[in-house]
ROSE-4610 file (N, C-alpha, C; in Angstrom, 1 decimal, always signed):
// ROSE-4610
residu = [M/M/M/N/N/N/Q/Q/Q/K/K/K/K/K/K/P/P/P/I/I/I/F/F/F/I/I/I/V/V/V/D/D/D/A/A/A/M/M/M/L/L/L/G/G/G/N/N/N/L/L/L/A/A/A/K/K/K/K/K/K/L/L/L/R/R/R/V/V/V/L/L/L/G/G/G/Y/Y/Y/D/D/D/S/S/S/T/T/T/Y/Y/Y/F/F/F/S/S/S/S/S/S/I/I/I/E/E/E/D/D/D/E/E/E/K/K/K/L/L/L/V/V/V/T/T/T/V/V/V/A/A/A/K/K/K/N/N/N/E/E/E/K/K/K/R/R/R/I/I/I/I/I/I/L/L/L/T/T/T/K/K/K/D/D/D/E/E/E/L/L/L/L/L/L/C/C/C/K/K/K/T/T/T/A/A/A/Q/Q/Q/N/N/N/H/H/H/D/D/D/I/I/I/I/I/I/A/A/A/I/I/I/L/L/L/I/I/I/R/R/R/G/G/G/N/N/N/D/D/D/E/E/E/L/L/L/E/E/E/Q/Q/Q/I/I/I/M/M/M/Q/Q/Q/I/I/I/H/H/H/Q/Q/Q/S/S/S/I/I/I/K/K/K/F/F/F/E/E/E/K/K/K/F/F/F/V/V/V/M/M/M/D/D/D/T/T/T/N/N/N/N/N/N/S/S/S/R/R/R/C/C/C/I/I/I/V/V/V/C/C/C/N/N/N/G/G/G/K/K/K/L/L/L/Q/Q/Q/P/P/P/I/I/I/E/E/E/K/K/K/Y/Y/Y/R/R/R/I/I/I/I/I/I/G/G/G/K/K/K/I/I/I/P/P/P/E/E/E/G/G/G/V/V/V/L/L/L/E/E/E/R/R/R/E/E/E/E/E/E/K/K/K/F/F/F/W/W/W/A/A/A/C/C/C/D/D/D/A/A/A/C/C/C/K/K/K/K/K/K/I/I/I/Y/Y/Y/W/W/W/Q/Q/Q/G/G/G/T/T/T/H/H/H/F/F/F/E/E/E/K/K/K/L/L/L/Q/Q/Q/E/E/E/F/F/F/V/V/V/N/N/N/K/K/K/L/L/L/N/N/N/N/N/N/R/R/R/L/L/L/Q/Q/Q]
num = [1/1/1/2/2/2/3/3/3/4/4/4/5/5/5/6/6/6/7/7/7/8/8/8/9/9/9/10/10/10/11/11/11/12/12/12/13/13/13/14/14/14/15/15/15/16/16/16/17/17/17/18/18/18/19/19/19/20/20/20/21/21/21/22/22/22/23/23/23/24/24/24/25/25/25/26/26/26/27/27/27/28/28/28/29/29/29/30/30/30/31/31/31/32/32/32/33/33/33/34/34/34/35/35/35/36/36/36/37/37/37/38/38/38/39/39/39/40/40/40/41/41/41/42/42/42/43/43/43/44/44/44/45/45/45/46/46/46/47/47/47/48/48/48/49/49/49/50/50/50/51/51/51/52/52/52/53/53/53/54/54/54/55/55/55/56/56/56/57/57/57/58/58/58/59/59/59/60/60/60/61/61/61/62/62/62/63/63/63/64/64/64/65/65/65/66/66/66/67/67/67/68/68/68/69/69/69/70/70/70/71/71/71/72/72/72/73/73/73/74/74/74/75/75/75/76/76/76/77/77/77/78/78/78/79/79/79/80/80/80/81/81/81/82/82/82/83/83/83/84/84/84/85/85/85/86/86/86/87/87/87/88/88/88/89/89/89/90/90/90/91/91/91/92/92/92/93/93/93/94/94/94/95/95/95/96/96/96/97/97/97/98/98/98/99/99/99/100/100/100/101/101/101/102/102/102/103/103/103/104/104/104/105/105/105/106/106/106/107/107/107/108/108/108/109/109/109/110/110/110/111/111/111/112/112/112/113/113/113/114/114/114/115/115/115/116/116/116/117/117/117/118/118/118/119/119/119/120/120/120/121/121/121/122/122/122/123/123/123/124/124/124/125/125/125/126/126/126/127/127/127/128/128/128/129/129/129/130/130/130/131/131/131/132/132/132/133/133/133/134/134/134/135/135/135/136/136/136/137/137/137/138/138/138/139/139/139/140/140/140/141/141/141/142/142/142/143/143/143/144/144/144/145/145/145/146/146/146/147/147/147/148/148/148/149/149/149/150/150/150/151/151/151/152/152/152/153/153/153/154/154/154/155/155/155/156/156/156/157/157/157/158/158/158/159/159/159/160/160/160/161/161/161/162/162/162]
x = [+79.3/+78.5/+77.9/+76.7/+76.0/+75.3/+76.0/+75.5/+74.4/+73.3/+72.3/+72.8/+72.5/+72.9/+72.1/+72.8/+72.0/+71.1/+70.0/+69.1/+69.0/+68.8/+68.9/+67.6/+67.5/+66.6/+67.4/+67.3/+68.2/+67.4/+67.9/+67.1/+67.3/+66.4/+66.3/+67.5/+68.5/+69.7/+70.7/+70.4/+71.4/+70.9/+70.2/+69.7/+70.7/+71.8/+72.9/+73.5/+73.6/+74.1/+73.2/+71.9/+70.9/+71.0/+71.2/+71.4/+72.6/+73.7/+75.0/+74.8/+74.1/+73.9/+73.0/+72.0/+71.1/+71.9/+72.8/+73.6/+74.5/+74.9/+75.8/+75.0/+73.7/+72.8/+72.2/+72.3/+71.7/+70.3/+69.4/+68.0/+68.1/+67.8/+67.9/+66.7/+65.8/+64.6/+64.9/+64.3/+64.7/+63.4/+63.2/+62.1/+62.7/+62.3/+62.8/+62.2/+61.1/+60.5/+59.8/+60.2/+59.6/+59.8/+58.8/+59.0/+59.9/+60.7/+61.6/+60.9/+59.7/+58.9/+58.5/+58.1/+57.7/+58.9/+60.0/+61.3/+61.7/+61.6/+62.0/+61.0/+59.7/+58.7/+59.0/+59.3/+59.6/+60.9/+61.9/+63.1/+62.9/+62.1/+61.8/+61.0/+60.0/+59.1/+59.8/+60.7/+61.4/+62.8/+63.2/+64.6/+65.6/+65.5/+66.4/+67.4/+68.6/+69.6/+69.4/+69.3/+69.1/+70.4/+70.5/+71.6/+71.2/+71.8/+71.4/+72.5/+72.3/+73.2/+72.7/+71.5/+70.8/+71.1/+71.8/+72.3/+71.1/+70.1/+68.9/+68.2/+68.0/+67.4/+68.2/+69.5/+70.4/+70.1/+70.1/+69.9/+68.5/+67.5/+66.1/+66.1/+66.7/+66.7/+67.4/+68.5/+69.2/+68.4/+67.6/+66.8/+65.6/+65.4/+64.3/+65.0/+66.3/+67.0/+67.1/+67.3/+67.4/+68.9/+69.5/+70.9/+70.8/+71.5/+71.6/+73.0/+73.4/+74.7/+74.7/+75.5/+75.6/+76.6/+76.2/+77.0/+77.5/+78.8/+79.4/+80.0/+79.9/+80.5/+79.7/+80.1/+79.3/+80.0/+81.2/+81.9/+81.3/+80.7/+80.1/+81.0/+82.2/+83.2/+83.4/+83.6/+83.8/+82.5/+81.4/+80.1/+80.0/+80.3/+80.2/+81.2/+82.4/+83.4/+83.0/+82.2/+81.7/+80.7/+79.9/+78.9/+79.7/+80.8/+81.6/+82.2/+82.5/+83.1/+82.1/+80.8/+79.8/+79.4/+79.2/+78.6/+79.6/+80.7/+81.7/+81.2/+81.2/+80.8/+81.8/+81.3/+82.2/+82.7/+83.4/+83.9/+82.8/+82.9/+81.8/+82.0/+80.9/+80.9/+79.9/+80.4/+79.5/+78.8/+77.6/+76.9/+75.5/+75.2/+73.9/+72.8/+73.0/+72.0/+71.7/+72.5/+72.3/+71.9/+72.0/+71.7/+70.2/+69.9/+68.5/+68.2/+67.0/+66.6/+67.0/+67.7/+68.1/+66.9/+65.8/+64.6/+63.7/+63.4/+62.4/+62.9/+64.1/+64.7/+64.1/+63.4/+62.9/+64.0/+63.8/+64.8/+64.8/+66.1/+66.2/+66.2/+65.5/+65.3/+65.8/+66.6/+67.0/+65.7/+65.8/+64.7/+65.2/+64.5/+64.9/+64.9/+65.8/+66.0/+64.7/+64.0/+62.9/+61.7/+61.7/+60.6/+60.7/+61.9/+62.0/+62.2/+62.0/+62.0/+61.0/+61.4/+60.6/+60.5/+61.1/+61.1/+62.4/+63.5/+64.8/+65.3/+66.3/+66.8/+67.3/+67.1/+67.5/+69.0/+69.8/+71.3/+71.7/+71.0/+71.3/+70.9/+69.8/+69.3/+70.3/+70.9/+71.9/+73.2/+73.6/+74.9/+75.0/+73.9/+74.0/+73.3/+73.6/+73.0/+72.2/+72.7/+72.0/+71.2/+70.0/+69.1/+68.5/+68.1/+67.4/+66.2/+65.2/+64.0/+63.7/+63.3/+62.9/+61.6/+61.5/+60.2/+59.1/+59.4/+58.4/+58.0/+59.0/+58.6/+58.8/+59.4/+59.6/+60.7/+61.5/+62.6/+63.6/+64.1/+65.0/+66.5/+67.4/+68.8/+69.6/+70.8/+71.8/+73.2/+74.2/+75.6/+76.2/+75.8/+76.3/+77.7/+78.1/+79.4/+79.4/+78.2/+78.2/+78.6/+78.5/+78.9/+80.4/+81.2/+82.6/+83.0/+82.3/+82.5/+82.1/+81.0/+80.6/+81.6/+82.1/+83.1/+84.4/+84.8/+85.9/+85.6/+84.4/+84.0/+84.1/+83.6/+83.6/+85.1/+86.0/+87.4/+88.0/+87.7/+88.2/+87.7/+86.4/+85.8/+86.6/+86.8/+87.4/+88.9/+89.6/+90.9/+90.9/+89.9/+89.8/+89.5/+88.8/+88.4/+89.6/+90.7/+91.8/+92.7]
y = [+84.3/+83.2/+82.5/+82.7/+82.1/+80.8/+79.7/+78.4/+78.0/+77.4/+76.9/+75.7/+75.7/+74.6/+73.4/+72.2/+71.0/+70.7/+70.0/+69.6/+68.1/+67.5/+66.0/+65.4/+64.1/+63.3/+62.1/+61.8/+60.9/+59.7/+58.5/+57.3/+56.9/+56.0/+55.7/+55.3/+54.7/+54.2/+55.3/+56.5/+57.6/+58.8/+58.6/+59.7/+60.6/+60.1/+61.0/+61.9/+61.3/+62.1/+63.2/+62.9/+64.0/+65.1/+64.8/+65.8/+66.7/+66.0/+66.8/+67.7/+67.2/+68.1/+69.3/+69.0/+70.1/+71.2/+70.7/+71.6/+72.5/+71.8/+72.5/+73.4/+73.5/+74.4/+73.8/+72.4/+71.8/+71.3/+71.6/+71.1/+69.6/+68.8/+67.4/+66.7/+66.3/+65.7/+64.3/+63.8/+62.5/+61.9/+60.6/+59.9/+58.7/+58.4/+57.2/+55.9/+56.1/+55.0/+55.5/+55.0/+55.4/+54.3/+54.0/+53.0/+53.6/+52.8/+53.3/+54.0/+53.5/+54.1/+55.5/+55.8/+57.1/+58.0/+57.5/+58.3/+58.7/+57.9/+58.2/+59.3/+59.2/+60.1/+61.5/+61.6/+62.9/+63.4/+62.6/+63.1/+63.7/+63.0/+63.5/+64.8/+64.8/+66.0/+67.2/+67.0/+68.2/+68.4/+67.6/+67.7/+67.5/+66.5/+66.2/+65.1/+65.2/+64.1/+63.1/+61.8/+60.7/+60.3/+60.2/+59.6/+58.3/+57.2/+55.9/+54.9/+53.9/+52.8/+51.6/+51.8/+50.7/+50.7/+49.7/+49.7/+49.6/+48.9/+48.7/+50.1/+50.8/+52.1/+53.0/+53.0/+53.8/+53.6/+52.3/+52.0/+52.4/+52.2/+52.6/+54.1/+54.8/+56.3/+56.7/+56.1/+56.5/+56.1/+55.0/+54.7/+55.7/+56.5/+57.5/+58.9/+58.9/+60.2/+61.0/+60.4/+61.1/+60.9/+61.9/+61.7/+61.0/+59.9/+59.2/+58.9/+59.0/+58.7/+57.6/+56.5/+55.4/+55.7/+55.6/+55.9/+54.6/+54.5/+53.4/+53.8/+52.8/+53.1/+53.9/+54.0/+54.7/+56.0/+56.3/+57.5/+58.7/+59.7/+60.8/+61.7/+61.8/+62.6/+61.9/+60.6/+59.9/+60.0/+59.9/+59.9/+61.3/+62.4/+63.7/+63.8/+63.2/+63.3/+62.4/+61.3/+60.6/+61.4/+62.2/+63.1/+64.1/+64.6/+65.7/+65.2/+63.9/+63.3/+63.5/+63.5/+63.6/+65.0/+65.8/+67.1/+68.3/+68.1/+69.1/+70.3/+70.0/+71.1/+72.2/+73.4/+74.6/+74.4/+75.4/+75.3/+75.3/+74.5/+74.4/+75.5/+76.0/+77.1/+76.7/+76.9/+76.6/+77.9/+78.1/+79.3/+79.0/+79.3/+79.0/+79.7/+80.8/+81.5/+80.9/+79.9/+79.2/+77.7/+77.3/+75.9/+75.6/+74.3/+73.9/+73.1/+72.9/+72.2/+70.7/+70.1/+68.7/+67.8/+68.3/+67.4/+67.4/+68.5/+68.5/+69.2/+69.7/+70.3/+71.7/+72.3/+73.6/+74.6/+75.9/+76.9/+77.5/+77.9/+78.5/+80.0/+80.6/+82.1/+82.6/+83.7/+84.2/+84.6/+84.4/+84.7/+85.4/+86.4/+87.2/+86.4/+86.6/+85.9/+85.9/+87.1/+87.2/+86.3/+85.9/+85.1/+83.7/+83.2/+81.8/+81.5/+82.5/+82.3/+81.3/+80.3/+79.2/+78.0/+78.2/+77.2/+76.4/+77.0/+76.3/+76.3/+75.5/+75.5/+76.9/+77.3/+78.6/+78.8/+77.8/+78.0/+78.4/+77.8/+78.1/+79.6/+80.0/+81.3/+82.3/+82.0/+82.9/+82.9/+81.8/+81.6/+82.1/+81.9/+82.2/+83.5/+84.1/+85.3/+85.2/+84.3/+84.1/+82.8/+82.9/+81.8/+81.8/+80.6/+80.4/+79.4/+79.6/+78.7/+78.2/+77.0/+76.4/+77.0/+77.5/+78.1/+77.1/+75.8/+74.7/+74.1/+73.5/+72.7/+73.5/+74.7/+75.6/+75.2/+74.1/+73.7/+74.9/+75.1/+76.2/+75.7/+76.5/+76.1/+77.3/+76.9/+77.9/+77.3/+78.1/+77.6/+77.1/+75.9/+75.2/+74.5/+73.7/+73.0/+72.1/+71.6/+70.8/+71.7/+73.0/+73.9/+73.7/+73.7/+73.5/+72.2/+71.1/+69.9/+69.9/+70.6/+70.7/+71.6/+72.6/+73.4/+72.6/+71.7/+70.8/+69.9/+69.4/+68.6/+69.3/+70.6/+71.4/+71.7/+71.9/+72.2/+70.9/+69.7/+68.5/+68.3/+68.6/+68.5/+69.5/+70.7/+71.7/+71.3/+70.7/+70.2/+69.1/+68.3/+67.2/+67.7/+68.9/+69.4/+70.0/+70.3/+70.9/+70.0]
z = [+38.1/+37.7/+38.9/+39.2/+40.4/+40.0/+40.3/+39.9/+41.0/+40.5/+41.4/+42.2/+43.5/+44.3/+44.0/+43.9/+43.7/+44.8/+44.5/+45.6/+45.5/+46.7/+46.8/+47.3/+47.0/+47.8/+48.2/+49.5/+50.2/+50.6/+50.2/+50.6/+52.1/+52.5/+53.9/+54.6/+53.9/+54.5/+54.8/+54.4/+54.5/+55.3/+56.4/+57.2/+57.7/+58.2/+58.8/+57.7/+56.5/+55.4/+55.0/+55.1/+54.8/+55.8/+57.1/+58.1/+57.9/+57.5/+57.2/+56.1/+55.0/+53.8/+54.2/+55.0/+55.5/+56.3/+57.2/+58.0/+57.0/+56.0/+55.0/+54.1/+54.2/+53.4/+52.2/+52.0/+50.8/+51.1/+50.3/+50.3/+50.1/+51.1/+51.1/+51.7/+50.8/+51.2/+51.6/+52.8/+53.3/+53.9/+53.6/+54.2/+54.8/+56.1/+56.7/+56.1/+55.4/+54.8/+53.5/+52.4/+51.1/+50.1/+49.3/+48.2/+47.1/+46.5/+45.5/+44.4/+44.0/+42.9/+43.3/+44.5/+45.0/+45.0/+45.5/+45.6/+44.2/+43.2/+41.8/+41.3/+41.6/+41.1/+41.7/+43.1/+43.7/+43.1/+42.9/+42.3/+40.9/+40.1/+38.7/+38.8/+39.6/+39.6/+40.2/+41.1/+41.8/+41.3/+40.3/+39.7/+40.8/+41.6/+42.7/+42.3/+42.9/+42.7/+43.7/+43.3/+44.3/+44.9/+46.2/+46.9/+47.5/+47.2/+47.6/+47.7/+48.6/+48.6/+47.9/+47.3/+46.6/+45.1/+44.6/+43.2/+42.3/+42.7/+41.8/+41.7/+42.8/+42.7/+41.9/+42.0/+41.2/+39.7/+39.3/+37.9/+37.4/+38.3/+37.9/+37.7/+38.6/+38.4/+37.1/+36.8/+35.6/+34.4/+34.4/+33.3/+33.1/+34.2/+34.1/+33.9/+33.4/+33.2/+34.5/+35.6/+36.9/+37.3/+37.8/+38.3/+39.6/+39.7/+41.0/+41.3/+42.5/+43.0/+43.9/+43.6/+44.5/+45.6/+46.8/+47.9/+48.6/+48.8/+49.5/+50.8/+51.8/+53.1/+54.0/+55.2/+56.2/+56.7/+56.3/+56.7/+56.0/+56.7/+56.1/+55.3/+55.7/+55.0/+53.6/+53.6/+52.4/+51.5/+52.1/+51.3/+50.6/+51.3/+50.7/+49.6/+49.7/+48.7/+47.5/+47.7/+46.6/+45.8/+46.5/+45.8/+45.0/+45.6/+45.0/+43.7/+43.6/+42.4/+41.2/+41.5/+40.4/+40.2/+41.2/+41.0/+41.3/+41.8/+42.1/+43.0/+44.3/+45.2/+45.2/+45.5/+45.7/+47.1/+47.6/+49.0/+50.0/+51.0/+52.0/+53.0/+53.5/+54.5/+55.6/+56.8/+57.9/+58.3/+57.8/+57.9/+58.4/+59.7/+60.2/+59.5/+58.9/+58.2/+56.9/+56.5/+55.2/+55.5/+56.7/+57.0/+56.9/+56.9/+56.9/+58.1/+58.5/+59.7/+59.5/+60.4/+60.3/+60.5/+61.1/+61.3/+60.1/+59.5/+58.4/+57.1/+57.0/+55.8/+55.6/+56.5/+56.4/+56.5/+56.1/+56.2/+57.6/+58.0/+59.3/+59.2/+60.1/+60.1/+61.5/+61.5/+62.8/+63.6/+64.9/+65.8/+67.0/+67.5/+68.6/+69.9/+70.7/+72.0/+72.8/+72.9/+73.8/+73.3/+72.0/+71.5/+71.9/+72.4/+72.7/+74.2/+75.0/+76.4/+76.8/+77.6/+78.0/+77.0/+75.8/+74.8/+74.7/+75.4/+75.4/+76.8/+77.2/+78.5/+78.9/+80.2/+80.7/+80.6/+80.8/+80.7/+79.3/+78.3/+76.9/+76.6/+77.1/+76.9/+77.5/+78.7/+79.3/+78.6/+78.0/+77.4/+75.9/+75.2/+73.8/+73.4/+72.3/+71.9/+70.6/+69.7/+68.4/+68.3/+67.8/+67.7/+66.3/+65.8/+64.6/+64.8/+64.1/+64.2/+62.8/+62.7/+61.4/+61.0/+59.8/+59.3/+59.1/+59.1/+58.9/+60.3/+61.0/+62.2/+63.5/+63.4/+64.5/+65.5/+65.2/+66.0/+66.2/+67.4/+67.6/+67.7/+67.0/+67.0/+67.5/+68.0/+68.4/+68.2/+68.3/+68.0/+69.3/+69.7/+70.9/+70.6/+71.4/+71.3/+70.0/+69.6/+68.3/+67.1/+67.2/+66.1/+65.8/+66.9/+66.7/+66.0/+66.4/+65.7/+64.2/+63.9/+62.6/+61.8/+62.4/+61.7/+61.4/+62.3/+62.1/+60.9/+60.8/+59.7/+58.4/+58.4/+57.2/+56.8/+57.8/+57.5/+56.8/+57.3/+56.7/+55.3/+55.1/+53.7/+52.8/+53.2/+52.3/+52.1/+53.0/+52.8/+51.8/+51.8/+50.8/+49.4/+49.3/+48.0/+47.2/+48.0/+47.3/+46.6]
């Protein structure tokens, strides 16, 4: 049974949460500035779950039959667990081939090393073998030291799911 992954729209107060969800492979639209009315319209049209700290926005969304999850606190681990209480995530996997661009939410595609010469620092080019580029904004990614920290975060999340 292959369940469709939930897709989100994240309000302006939760930018870091949007980035984490994108890294985890969840389609998470985020605007640093958007009126509540427009956010609700996008959520309804695209069948997105609203993640917000704004109680009024949450109530407005629910009045429009849109799933909205009220997020409390600033700890990203806790925030993701709050989402889990409503939609029950499966096990989290740190898979760069499944991640989304933290900048624009585009999909990441593997890219050959020779195609990015001159676009990233020389040391990174020498040290790393695998690279990905966003299919929308063209930002280039690789599994640097931040990847280990993200893997630790994923492990903590999975421990909490059990």
